[in-house]
C-alpha positions in Angstrom: 84.9 110.3 102.0 88.1 110.8 104.0 88.7 113.9 106.1 91.7 114.9 103.9 89.7 114.6 100.7 86.9 116.7 102.2 89.4 119.3 103.3 90.9 119.5 99.8 87.4 120.0 98.2 86.4 122.6 100.8 89.7 124.4 100.3 89.1 124.6 96.6 85.6 126.0 97.2 87.0 128.5 99.7 87.9 130.9 97.0 85.0 133.2 96.0 85.8 133.0 92.3 86.0 129.2 92.3 82.8 129.0 94.3 81.0 131.2 91.7 82.3 129.0 88.9 81.2 125.8 90.8 77.7 127.2 91.6 77.2 128.2 88.0 78.1 124.7 86.8 75.8 123.1 89.4 73.0 125.3 88.2 73.7 124.4 84.6 72.8 120.8 85.3 74.0 117.7 83.5 74.5 119.6 80.2 77.3 121.6 81.8 78.4 124.9 80.4 80.8 125.9 77.7 83.9 127.8 79.0 83.0 130.8 76.9 79.5 131.1 78.3 80.9 130.7 81.8 83.3 133.5 81.1 80.6 135.8 79.8 78.2 135.0 82.6 80.7 135.5 85.4 82.8 138.2 83.7 86.1 136.6 84.5 89.2 137.2 82.5 90.1 134.1 80.4 93.4 133.5 82.1 91.9 133.8 85.6 89.0 131.5 84.6 91.4 128.9 83.3 93.4 129.0 86.5 90.4 128.5 88.7 88.9 125.8 86.4 92.2 123.9 86.6 92.1 123.9 90.4 88.5 122.6 90.4 89.3 119.9 87.9 92.4 118.8 89.8 90.4 118.2 93.0 87.7 116.4 91.1 84.8 118.9 91.6 84.4 119.5 87.9 85.3 117.9 84.6 85.9 119.2 81.1 84.8 117.6 77.9 85.7 118.8 74.4 82.7 118.9 72.1 84.1 119.7 68.6 85.7 123.1 69.1 84.0 123.9 72.4 85.3 123.0 75.9 82.4 122.2 78.2 82.7 122.1 82.0 80.5 119.8 84.1 80.0 119.7 87.9 80.9 116.3 89.3 77.6 115.6 91.2 78.9 112.4 92.7 81.7 114.3 94.4 79.4 117.0 95.5 77.0 114.5 97.1 79.9 112.7 98.8 81.1 116.0 100.3 77.6 117.0 101.5 77.1 113.5 102.9 80.4 113.7 104.7 79.4 117.1 106.2 76.1 115.9 107.5 76.9 112.3 108.3 77.2 112.9 112.0 74.8 115.8 112.4 73.7 116.1 116.0 75.6 112.9 117.0 76.8 114.5 120.2 73.6 116.4 121.0 72.1 115.2 124.3 68.5 116.0 123.3 69.0 114.1 120.1 70.3 111.0 121.9 67.5 111.2 124.5 64.9 111.3 121.7 66.3 108.3 120.0 66.4 106.4 123.3 62.8 107.2 124.0 61.6 106.1 120.6 
């Protein structure tokens, strides 16, 4: 993942309401969650929920699928994994003790 892409994803998640929405969808698993249930669970006004969902869809963190008359939101787990991998990819890379331990091994 590129730095700019990571920044865009993190910026979208930097809003408390969007973070609540995203976490609820991650918890929902592969089945996702209908927008109506998401609204009920998080007690968010429909227009506000729609605005925040649009932002998350635009940056690729979630997707929406219409199932008959129901709009279902799904967390994009591949994007989530890529973002987490980006964040931890160089964990401790500049830590002296970490480098010494690798050299000794």
